[in-house]
Backbone as a chain_set.jsonl record, in Angstrom:
{"seq": "MHGAVRITLLQEKALESLLQDIATYDPTIVEPAVLMARGEELGYDLNLSRVAVVVDLARFADLANSFRSHAGSSRPELELQSLKVGVLRTIKEVFSGDQDLATSIGTGKYVLLHDVWTAENSAAALQQTRMLCHSLVESIKSRHDMDVNIGIGMLARSISELRMSYHDAWGGSTAREAAGQEPANIPSK", "coords": {"N": [[11.771, -19.027, 5.653], [14.053, -17.024, 6.051], [14.543, -16.846, 3.421], [12.003, -15.136, 2.063], [12.632, -13.496, 3.864], [14.756, -12.206, 2.748], [14.22, -11.298, -0.092], [12.482, -9.718, 0.193], [14.374, -7.584, 1.265], [16.047, -7.25, -0.912], [14.021, -6.703, -2.897], [13.712, -3.863, -1.475], [15.889, -2.965, -1.62], [16.764, -2.593, -4.208], [14.387, -0.598, -4.851], [14.819, 1.732, -3.747], [17.305, 2.506, -4.977], [15.906, 2.235, -7.607], [14.467, 5.22, -7.227], [17.2, 6.754, -6.182], [18.034, 6.616, -8.771], [16.335, 7.896, -10.439], [16.026, 10.653, -9.313], [18.817, 11.653, -9.569], [18.302, 11.612, -12.414], [19.824, 11.394, -15.521], [19.32, 12.501, -18.647], [21.234, 12.906, -21.37], [23.387, 10.734, -19.757], [21.33, 8.376, -19.592], [18.647, 6.684, -21.079], [15.69, 6.789, -20.6], [14.141, 4.955, -21.043], [15.304, 2.989, -19.98], [15.328, 3.358, -17.055], [12.199, 3.63, -17.276], [11.653, 0.41, -17.602], [13.255, -0.3, -15.125], [11.282, -0.02, -13.756], [9.369, -1.79, -14.167], [10.318, -3.893, -13.754], [9.822, -4.215, -11.136], [7.648, -3.571, -10.755], [5.687, -1.823, -10.656], [4.809, 0.973, -13.17], [6.304, 3.572, -14.702], [5.415, 5.442, -16.312], [2.892, 6.925, -15.69], [1.17, 9.433, -14.694], [2.696, 10.891, -11.7], [2.632, 12.308, -8.066], [5.553, 13.178, -6.602], [6.753, 12.9, -3.456], [8.368, 13.388, -0.151], [8.914, 12.637, 2.427], [10.298, 13.874, 6.165], [11.757, 12.442, 8.819], [10.681, 14.829, 11.421], [13.243, 15.469, 14.039], [14.562, 13.274, 14.092], [17.54, 12.334, 14.427], [17.916, 13.311, 17.37], [16.1, 11.659, 19.083], [17.411, 9.266, 18.115], [19.506, 9.299, 18.931], [19.089, 9.664, 21.873], [17.963, 6.904, 22.218], [20.144, 5.213, 22.241], [21.008, 6.348, 24.177], [20.064, 5.799, 26.455], [20.49, 3.374, 29.546], [18.823, 1.168, 29.774], [17.794, 0.581, 27.415], [19.474, -2.05, 25.393], [19.716, -2.549, 23.132], [19.465, -0.447, 20.798], [19.779, -0.419, 17.996], [18.556, -1.816, 16.66], [15.408, -0.842, 17.835], [15.139, 1.679, 16.626], [15.544, 0.363, 13.85], [13.04, -0.479, 13.883], [11.362, 0.873, 14.645], [11.983, 2.329, 11.977], [11.27, 0.613, 9.897], [8.37, 0.49, 10.831], [7.065, 3.169, 10.103], [7.692, 3.15, 7.732], [5.846, 1.041, 7.004], [3.899, 1.892, 7.55], [3.397, 4.482, 5.934], [3.117, 3.193, 3.936], [0.613, 1.918, 3.894], [-1.066, 3.926, 4.329], [-0.597, 5.591, 1.068], [-1.834, 3.868, -0.874], [-2.091, 2.358, -3.342], [-1.882, -0.078, -5.646], [0.552, 0.856, -7.22], [1.537, 2.912, -6.254], [4.958, 3.857, -5.156], [6.794, 3.55, -3.048], [9.371, 3.842, -0.592], [12.253, 3.905, 2.229], [15.182, 6.445, 2.473], [17.383, 6.881, 4.204], [19.072, 7.854, 6.445], [15.781, 8.333, 8.685], [14.087, 9.121, 6.779], [11.865, 9.258, 3.739], [10.75, 8.262, 0.594], [7.701, 8.783, -1.999], [6.398, 7.774, -4.534], [3.442, 9.114, -5.785], [0.701, 7.557, -7.421], [-1.619, 8.969, -9.333], [-3.348, 8.697, -11.668], [-5.987, 8.763, -11.696], [-6.957, 11.434, -11.38], [-8.354, 14.289, -12.337], [-7.322, 16.307, -13.314], [-4.118, 18.789, -12.072], [-4.298, 20.095, -10.551], [-6.159, 18.994, -8.71], [-5.421, 16.402, -8.67], [-2.425, 16.785, -6.896], [-4.327, 18.134, -5.541], [-5.644, 15.202, -4.318], [-2.956, 14.368, -3.248], [-2.365, 16.657, -1.165], [-4.277, 15.225, 0.627], [-4.145, 12.642, 1.303], [-1.765, 13.318, 2.475], [-2.116, 14.594, 4.904], [-3.606, 12.737, 6.404], [-1.576, 11.088, 6.97], [0.271, 12.307, 7.845], [-1.228, 12.451, 10.915], [-1.894, 9.548, 10.982], [1.168, 8.701, 11.169], [2.028, 10.479, 13.467], [0.042, 9.721, 15.751], [0.425, 6.051, 15.758], [3.207, 6.016, 15.841], [3.91, 8.087, 17.667], [5.507, 10.327, 16.406], [6.777, 13.243, 14.647], [6.464, 14.86, 11.991], [7.861, 16.82, 8.652], [6.745, 16.918, 6.066], [6.987, 17.364, 1.946], [6.166, 18.146, -0.369], [5.899, 17.102, -4.501], [5.451, 18.079, -8.059], [3.192, 18.001, -10.29], [3.936, 15.131, -12.045], [4.672, 13.868, -15.405], [7.007, 12.216, -16.617], [9.939, 10.708, -17.176], [11.093, 12.867, -16.75], [10.601, 15.101, -15.377], [9.84, 13.572, -12.878], [11.867, 13.738, -11.945], [11.868, 16.142, -11.118], [10.29, 16.932, -9.629], [10.72, 15.354, -7.441], [12.957, 16.948, -6.591], [11.482, 19.268, -6.307], [10.139, 18.576, -4.153], [11.41, 17.769, -2.292], [12.239, 20.533, -1.969], [10.351, 21.694, -0.753], [9.909, 20.895, 1.67], [12.855, 20.805, 3.161], [13.206, 23.398, 2.705], [10.459, 24.407, 4.841], [11.762, 22.979, 7.125], [14.09, 24.379, 7.616], [13.101, 27.696, 7.813], [12.602, 27.083, 10.628], [9.85, 26.487, 10.893], [7.142, 24.784, 12.24], [6.708, 21.14, 12.536], [5.118, 18.729, 10.415], [3.904, 20.264, 9.014], [2.297, 20.673, 5.719], [2.557, 21.765, 2.128], [0.608, 24.364, 1.176], [-0.266, 24.877, -1.699]], "CA": [[10.715, -17.769, 6.127], [14.739, -16.549, 5.562], [14.625, -16.297, 2.089], [11.137, -13.977, 2.024], [12.375, -11.817, 4.45], [15.335, -11.658, 1.848], [13.353, -10.864, -1.562], [12.084, -8.43, 0.731], [15.04, -6.303, 1.728], [16.535, -6.989, -1.69], [13.491, -5.299, -3.351], [13.199, -2.548, -0.81], [16.962, -1.8, -2.179], [15.976, -2.092, -5.432], [13.287, 0.818, -5.341], [15.677, 2.651, -3.371], [18.225, 2.73, -5.882], [15.81, 3.195, -8.79], [14.601, 6.017, -6.714], [17.937, 7.563, -6.212], [18.687, 7.034, -10.577], [14.81, 8.855, -10.763], [16.093, 11.365, -8.234], [20.036, 12.015, -10.333], [18.683, 11.126, -13.903], [20.572, 13.051, -16.68], [19.094, 11.87, -20.001], [22.844, 12.404, -22.0], [23.463, 9.913, -19.44], [20.379, 7.503, -19.695], [17.108, 6.873, -21.409], [14.753, 7.19, -19.564], [13.368, 3.716, -20.758], [16.056, 1.876, -18.806], [14.561, 3.573, -15.613], [11.286, 2.589, -17.157], [12.176, -0.656, -17.541], [13.187, -1.206, -13.961], [10.491, 0.457, -12.911], [8.399, -2.394, -14.884], [10.561, -4.457, -13.611], [9.131, -4.088, -10.044], [6.085, -3.62, -10.485], [5.361, -0.368, -11.586], [4.813, 1.405, -14.332], [6.394, 5.179, -14.418], [4.254, 6.337, -17.532], [1.295, 7.168, -15.419], [0.966, 10.673, -13.573], [3.093, 10.865, -10.047], [3.831, 12.724, -7.583], [6.907, 13.075, -5.532], [6.343, 13.376, -1.927], [8.891, 13.435, 0.85], [8.62, 12.006, 4.624], [11.143, 13.238, 7.384], [11.093, 12.573, 10.515], [11.083, 15.588, 12.192], [14.382, 15.733, 15.482], [14.466, 11.775, 13.935], [18.777, 12.175, 14.902], [17.583, 13.074, 19.126], [15.848, 10.725, 19.056], [18.306, 8.084, 17.476], [20.681, 9.247, 20.067], [17.845, 9.379, 23.067], [17.505, 5.49, 22.592], [21.353, 4.785, 22.634], [22.011, 6.832, 25.79], [19.026, 5.179, 27.615], [20.455, 2.593, 29.474], [17.623, 0.649, 29.528], [17.949, -0.054, 25.985], [19.709, -3.118, 25.582], [19.799, -2.798, 21.864], [19.126, 0.185, 20.403], [19.48, -0.069, 17.17], [17.257, -2.695, 16.879], [14.471, -0.329, 17.794], [15.334, 2.63, 15.532], [15.099, -0.25, 12.707], [12.479, -1.134, 14.045], [10.508, 1.816, 14.089], [11.706, 2.683, 10.671], [10.363, -0.085, 9.289], [6.978, 0.412, 10.771], [7.009, 4.326, 10.064], [7.561, 3.076, 5.831], [4.792, 0.449, 6.684], [2.237, 3.177, 8.036], [3.51, 4.965, 4.507], [1.867, 2.273, 2.384], [-0.677, 2.144, 4.046], [-1.603, 4.822, 3.856], [-0.496, 5.737, 0.045], [-1.806, 2.077, -0.621], [-2.483, 2.435, -4.508], [-0.75, -0.755, -6.2], [1.085, 1.863, -8.069], [2.645, 3.903, -4.92], [6.35, 3.447, -4.828], [7.422, 4.02, -1.625], [11.221, 3.517, 0.101], [12.973, 4.23, 2.702], [15.874, 6.713, 1.241], [18.162, 7.188, 4.363], [18.161, 7.973, 8.038], [14.396, 8.457, 9.029], [14.106, 10.014, 5.642], [11.487, 8.518, 2.611], [10.222, 9.304, -0.388], [7.187, 7.948, -2.451], [5.834, 8.171, -5.953], [2.069, 8.426, -5.525], [0.28, 7.657, -8.965], [-2.539, 10.237, -9.288], [-3.42, 8.889, -12.679], [-7.514, 8.617, -11.918], [-6.769, 12.663, -10.775], [-9.112, 14.82, -13.397], [-6.313, 17.419, -13.545], [-3.004, 18.951, -11.834], [-4.891, 20.272, -9.137], [-7.17, 17.695, -8.218], [-4.06, 15.521, -8.442], [-1.886, 17.834, -5.39], [-5.462, 18.732, -3.394], [-5.779, 14.187, -3.562], [-2.065, 14.155, -2.547], [-2.688, 17.097, 0.474], [-5.156, 15.224, 2.289], [-3.346, 11.315, 1.992], [-0.463, 13.564, 4.15], [-2.584, 14.972, 5.93], [-3.913, 11.561, 7.079], [-0.046, 10.338, 6.824], [0.644, 13.167, 9.393], [-2.219, 11.66, 11.716], [-1.245, 7.659, 11.031], [2.613, 8.7, 12.141], [1.757, 10.89, 15.07], [-0.437, 8.713, 16.584], [1.033, 5.063, 15.832], [5.177, 6.363, 16.366], [4.615, 9.583, 18.608], [6.725, 11.444, 15.378], [6.381, 14.499, 14.082], [6.922, 15.332, 10.259], [8.037, 17.722, 7.942], [6.614, 16.627, 4.12], [7.012, 18.246, 0.723], [4.863, 17.818, -1.617], [6.617, 17.971, -5.294], [4.958, 19.118, -8.846], [2.774, 16.408, -10.682], [4.663, 14.3, -12.959], [4.134, 12.762, -16.35], [8.182, 11.678, -17.667], [11.008, 10.423, -15.577], [12.491, 13.847, -16.265], [9.683, 15.622, -14.374], [9.72, 12.549, -11.886], [13.118, 14.552, -11.434], [12.213, 17.493, -10.816], [9.451, 16.408, -8.526], [11.564, 14.637, -6.646], [14.066, 18.106, -5.985], [10.853, 20.025, -5.532], [9.41, 17.915, -3.076], [12.749, 18.508, -0.937], [12.907, 21.842, -1.157], [9.539, 22.161, 0.104], [10.707, 20.116, 3.21], [13.876, 21.216, 4.019], [12.611, 24.923, 3.584], [9.483, 24.553, 6.393], [12.336, 22.657, 8.275], [15.686, 25.745, 7.468], [12.898, 28.109, 8.377], [12.208, 26.918, 12.349], [8.038, 26.088, 11.023], [6.613, 23.482, 13.059], [7.165, 20.237, 11.383], [3.829, 18.074, 9.391], [4.007, 21.182, 7.668], [2.122, 20.731, 4.479], [1.933, 22.95, 1.44], [-1.038, 24.353, 0.345], [0.261, 25.299, -3.159]], "C": [[12.613, -16.725, 5.669], [14.836, -15.628, 4.011], [12.972, -15.295, 1.267], [11.497, -12.84, 2.682], [13.808, -11.369, 2.69], [15.113, -10.896, 0.583], [12.712, -9.906, -0.798], [12.846, -7.05, 0.607], [16.018, -6.337, 0.062], [15.571, -5.596, -2.741], [13.219, -3.708, -3.058], [15.068, -2.269, -2.153], [17.634, -1.542, -3.302], [15.226, -0.936, -5.279], [14.179, 1.913, -4.7], [17.018, 3.226, -4.424], [17.417, 2.545, -7.371], [15.36, 4.211, -8.353], [15.541, 7.208, -6.727], [18.582, 7.698, -7.984], [17.429, 8.407, -10.742], [15.624, 10.561, -10.035], [17.886, 12.094, -9.142], [19.405, 12.171, -11.489], [19.338, 12.51, -15.012], [20.381, 12.045, -18.45], [20.053, 11.688, -21.174], [23.426, 11.159, -20.909], [22.757, 8.164, -19.428], [19.103, 7.561, -20.26], [17.042, 6.564, -20.412], [13.823, 5.938, -19.854], [14.216, 2.567, -20.405], [15.518, 1.743, -17.841], [12.894, 2.317, -15.348], [10.97, 1.089, -17.525], [12.51, -1.205, -16.179], [12.563, -0.805, -13.652], [9.419, -0.907, -12.642], [8.568, -3.929, -14.088], [10.014, -5.096, -12.512], [7.999, -3.597, -9.655], [5.643, -2.218, -11.277], [5.723, -0.077, -12.942], [4.859, 3.182, -14.255], [5.84, 5.791, -15.185], [3.397, 6.904, -16.855], [2.27, 8.95, -14.502], [1.305, 10.083, -12.038], [3.18, 12.636, -9.412], [4.632, 12.554, -6.502], [5.989, 13.304, -3.878], [7.742, 12.692, -0.817], [8.61, 13.526, 2.381], [9.321, 12.342, 5.392], [11.288, 13.517, 8.437], [11.905, 13.692, 11.06], [12.091, 14.643, 14.027], [14.492, 14.195, 15.52], [16.243, 11.405, 15.605], [18.611, 12.287, 16.561], [16.945, 11.788, 19.28], [16.849, 9.108, 18.932], [19.481, 8.201, 19.056], [20.031, 8.771, 21.644], [18.197, 7.769, 23.528], [18.857, 4.798, 22.67], [22.143, 5.131, 23.626], [21.363, 6.691, 26.758], [19.634, 4.044, 28.055], [20.42, 1.628, 29.904], [17.134, 0.031, 28.353], [19.085, -1.151, 25.561], [20.098, -3.086, 23.795], [18.73, -1.316, 20.904], [18.879, 1.057, 19.102], [18.45, -0.514, 15.977], [15.917, -1.749, 16.99], [14.335, 0.612, 16.946], [15.107, 1.991, 14.514], [13.449, -0.606, 12.825], [11.072, -0.267, 13.953], [10.632, 2.471, 12.694], [10.92, 2.348, 9.405], [8.973, -0.357, 9.411], [6.516, 1.641, 10.598], [6.583, 3.844, 8.282], [6.072, 1.734, 6.212], [3.273, 1.572, 6.618], [2.818, 3.66, 6.585], [2.175, 4.488, 3.735], [0.667, 1.767, 2.608], [-1.776, 2.88, 4.112], [-1.81, 5.818, 2.226], [-0.129, 3.76, -0.532], [-2.063, 1.96, -1.413], [-1.256, 0.89, -4.786], [0.48, -0.251, -7.486], [1.61, 2.956, -7.415], [3.368, 3.416, -5.109], [6.82, 4.401, -3.914], [8.581, 3.401, -0.671], [11.636, 4.889, 1.639], [14.511, 5.2, 1.751], [17.009, 7.726, 2.825], [17.486, 7.35, 6.147], [16.805, 8.592, 8.872], [13.936, 9.408, 7.963], [13.138, 8.809, 4.192], [11.128, 9.008, 1.762], [9.157, 8.362, -1.058], [6.626, 8.649, -3.306], [3.952, 8.035, -6.089], [1.794, 8.608, -6.91], [-1.298, 8.102, -8.58], [-3.205, 9.956, -10.824], [-4.967, 9.327, -13.036], [-7.843, 10.135, -11.582], [-7.783, 13.021, -11.905], [-7.792, 16.01, -13.872], [-4.943, 17.532, -12.63], [-4.125, 19.433, -10.727], [-5.588, 19.163, -8.263], [-6.007, 16.611, -7.495], [-3.582, 16.185, -6.94], [-2.961, 17.843, -4.387], [-5.25, 16.73, -2.73], [-4.71, 14.089, -2.58], [-2.008, 14.85, -0.888], [-3.178, 16.047, 1.752], [-4.907, 14.012, 2.516], [-2.02, 12.343, 2.948], [-1.144, 13.801, 4.837], [-3.334, 13.608, 6.977], [-2.736, 10.875, 7.779], [0.255, 11.196, 8.472], [-0.07, 12.389, 10.572], [-1.952, 10.471, 12.519], [-0.059, 7.998, 12.229], [2.688, 9.467, 13.522], [1.195, 10.028, 16.376], [-0.302, 7.052, 16.739], [2.409, 5.315, 16.352], [5.244, 7.516, 17.316], [5.463, 10.134, 17.873], [6.402, 12.115, 14.845], [7.062, 14.381, 12.396], [6.982, 16.587, 9.649], [8.091, 16.887, 6.203], [6.727, 17.579, 3.246], [6.328, 17.22, 0.068], [5.626, 18.169, -2.983], [5.376, 18.246, -6.668], [3.979, 17.84, -9.555], [3.725, 16.555, -11.921], [4.638, 13.296, -14.31], [5.314, 11.831, -17.556], [9.076, 11.255, -16.819], [11.483, 11.454, -15.423], [11.932, 15.193, -15.104], [9.388, 14.971, -13.318], [11.199, 13.729, -11.06], [12.756, 15.458, -10.688], [11.136, 17.463, -9.636], [9.38, 16.035, -7.699], [12.148, 15.996, -5.372], [12.584, 19.501, -5.513], [9.723, 19.561, -4.538], [10.531, 18.713, -1.668], [12.929, 19.881, -0.997], [11.614, 22.147, -0.34], [10.054, 21.754, 1.471], [11.948, 21.018, 4.118], [13.605, 23.274, 3.848], [12.148, 25.132, 4.999], [10.998, 24.281, 7.125], [13.703, 23.771, 8.96], [14.265, 26.78, 8.627], [12.179, 28.54, 9.808], [10.36, 26.588, 11.671], [7.877, 24.498, 11.695], [6.464, 22.417, 12.005], [5.431, 19.508, 11.225], [3.018, 19.364, 8.99], [3.367, 20.952, 6.266], [1.477, 21.792, 3.648], [0.557, 22.588, 0.85], [-1.298, 24.631, -0.822], [-0.27, 24.09, -3.835]], "O": [[12.442, -15.722, 4.976], [15.058, -14.468, 3.665], [12.971, -14.903, 0.1], [11.122, -11.684, 2.489], [13.655, -10.473, 1.86], [15.814, -9.929, 0.284], [12.3, -9.021, -1.548], [12.464, -5.96, 0.181], [16.722, -5.342, -0.104], [15.874, -4.467, -3.129], [12.81, -2.778, -3.754], [15.171, -1.572, -3.163], [18.571, -0.781, -3.548], [15.813, -0.038, -5.883], [14.192, 3.017, -5.245], [17.474, 4.37, -4.414], [18.134, 2.676, -8.364], [15.786, 4.981, -9.213], [15.19, 8.337, -7.071], [19.347, 8.577, -8.38], [17.658, 9.568, -11.081], [15.497, 11.55, -10.756], [17.857, 13.324, -9.196], [19.923, 13.159, -12.009], [19.314, 13.732, -15.157], [21.113, 11.263, -19.057], [19.96, 10.713, -21.92], [24.159, 10.446, -21.593], [23.379, 7.109, -19.309], [18.396, 8.516, -19.939], [17.806, 6.187, -19.523], [12.847, 5.754, -19.126], [13.879, 1.388, -20.52], [15.125, 0.662, -17.403], [12.501, 1.413, -14.61], [9.791, 0.794, -17.719], [12.19, -2.364, -15.914], [12.816, -0.897, -12.451], [8.832, -1.173, -11.593], [7.713, -4.779, -13.839], [9.691, -6.282, -12.587], [7.517, -3.293, -8.563], [5.357, -1.964, -12.447], [6.574, -0.597, -13.664], [3.937, 3.925, -13.917], [5.638, 6.957, -14.846], [2.857, 7.733, -17.587], [3.367, 9.265, -14.04], [0.671, 9.268, -11.368], [3.559, 13.682, -9.941], [4.361, 11.813, -5.557], [4.903, 13.766, -3.528], [7.956, 11.48, -0.835], [8.184, 14.381, 3.157], [9.6, 11.322, 6.022], [11.051, 14.572, 9.026], [13.126, 13.759, 11.202], [11.729, 13.716, 14.753], [14.529, 13.646, 16.621], [16.286, 10.864, 16.71], [19.156, 11.371, 17.176], [17.632, 10.858, 19.703], [16.802, 8.129, 19.677], [19.968, 7.384, 19.837], [20.391, 7.824, 22.344], [18.553, 7.388, 24.643], [18.796, 3.689, 23.2], [23.247, 4.738, 24.004], [21.661, 7.174, 27.851], [19.58, 3.214, 27.148], [21.364, 1.003, 30.387], [16.266, -0.839, 28.28], [19.991, -0.36, 25.299], [20.973, -3.88, 23.449], [17.557, -1.377, 20.535], [18.365, 2.152, 18.874], [17.884, -0.003, 15.01], [15.199, -1.949, 16.011], [13.283, 0.527, 16.313], [14.391, 2.65, 13.76], [12.78, -0.962, 11.855], [10.027, -0.594, 13.391], [9.677, 3.073, 12.202], [10.343, 2.958, 8.506], [8.324, -1.066, 8.642], [5.321, 1.649, 10.892], [5.519, 4.102, 7.718], [5.245, 1.739, 5.299], [2.252, 1.809, 5.973], [2.496, 2.736, 5.839], [1.103, 4.885, 3.279], [-0.145, 1.295, 1.812], [-2.978, 2.638, 4.006], [-2.773, 6.567, 2.059], [0.805, 2.961, -0.591], [-2.846, 1.025, -1.245], [-0.135, 0.8, -4.286], [1.038, -0.923, -8.354], [2.111, 3.895, -8.033], [3.114, 2.24, -5.37], [7.125, 5.592, -3.982], [8.366, 2.347, -0.073], [11.396, 6.076, 1.862], [14.886, 4.807, 0.647], [17.35, 8.898, 2.67], [16.428, 7.171, 6.75], [17.053, 9.405, 9.763], [13.41, 10.468, 8.301], [13.67, 7.779, 3.78], [11.036, 10.235, 1.787], [9.384, 7.163, -0.895], [6.319, 9.833, -3.167], [3.353, 7.015, -6.43], [2.339, 9.468, -7.602], [-1.977, 7.607, -7.681], [-3.653, 10.985, -11.33], [-5.324, 9.931, -14.047], [-9.055, 10.314, -11.457], [-8.154, 12.029, -12.533], [-7.666, 16.324, -15.056], [-4.489, 16.427, -12.333], [-4.715, 18.516, -10.157], [-5.264, 18.72, -7.162], [-5.821, 16.211, -6.345], [-4.317, 16.088, -5.957], [-2.923, 17.698, -3.166], [-4.938, 16.458, -1.57], [-4.954, 13.841, -1.399], [-1.786, 14.253, 0.165], [-2.879, 15.933, 2.941], [-5.186, 13.652, 3.66], [-1.513, 11.932, 3.993], [-0.967, 13.141, 5.861], [-3.489, 13.72, 8.193], [-2.801, 10.26, 8.843], [0.38, 10.826, 9.639], [0.668, 11.632, 11.202], [-1.826, 10.23, 13.72], [-0.079, 7.803, 13.444], [3.331, 9.072, 14.495], [1.669, 9.777, 17.484], [-0.838, 6.583, 17.743], [2.709, 4.736, 17.396], [6.314, 7.938, 17.755], [6.418, 10.586, 18.504], [5.395, 11.774, 14.225], [8.064, 13.797, 11.982], [6.218, 17.468, 10.041], [9.017, 16.485, 5.498], [6.584, 18.732, 3.656], [6.088, 16.013, 0.041], [6.091, 19.309, -3.013], [4.294, 18.651, -6.241], [4.221, 16.694, -9.178], [4.131, 17.536, -12.544], [4.589, 12.072, -14.189], [5.067, 11.2, -18.583], [8.916, 11.49, -15.622], [12.212, 11.652, -14.451], [12.575, 15.918, -14.346], [8.631, 15.574, -12.558], [11.29, 14.244, -9.946], [13.279, 15.631, -9.587], [11.395, 18.167, -8.66], [8.396, 16.084, -6.96], [11.992, 16.117, -4.157], [12.699, 20.381, -4.659], [8.669, 20.135, -4.265], [10.484, 19.552, -0.768], [13.677, 20.454, -0.204], [11.731, 22.805, 0.694], [10.616, 22.553, 2.219], [11.948, 21.602, 5.202], [13.805, 24.134, 4.706], [12.736, 25.635, 5.957], [11.492, 25.25, 7.701], [14.121, 23.933, 10.106], [14.302, 26.704, 9.855], [11.564, 29.552, 10.144], [9.647, 26.483, 12.669], [8.478, 23.437, 11.525], [6.167, 22.66, 10.836], [4.595, 19.897, 12.04], [1.819, 19.449, 8.723], [4.261, 21.11, 5.435], [0.496, 22.485, 3.915], [-0.131, 21.66, 0.426], [-2.474, 24.683, -1.179], [-0.109, 23.939, -5.046]]}, "num_chains": 1, "name": "protein.A"}
């Protein structure tokens, strides 16, 4: 059993690393084929049209501090880790396509590259993504009693566009949070 857990952890780390490299992609430093090959090694075809989505657990730092300060919680770090793993599982259940790539990228933060190759056009791809995001917000609220900030990027058809979609999604999520808007605000554009 330990071997299976280790492989899963290594796969998650490889996904995190791949998404980090997509987020910081610079064509003068690395060829897109290198990232495409890494994606393929992990079972993902990065040539497919995708939309980046970021999920940021609202007030996660407050929750973490609350877990740590409760005397009845003998293992707050384990409880937090269990919550983070549970949220990632929920994300993967909602965005369940074989080519949907999702991972945790920080404390209470997740990113996914949603495969939208079946969508007829950009508007349909974004509408499909928004509908899944609404379902995700409801699932996280009902299963984990957490509010979330969601950011949705633009439709991407290349590594360069994936990078832009990723940053577009983060820009939408942090702009709503900075403006003091309610969590779970899913962009309508």
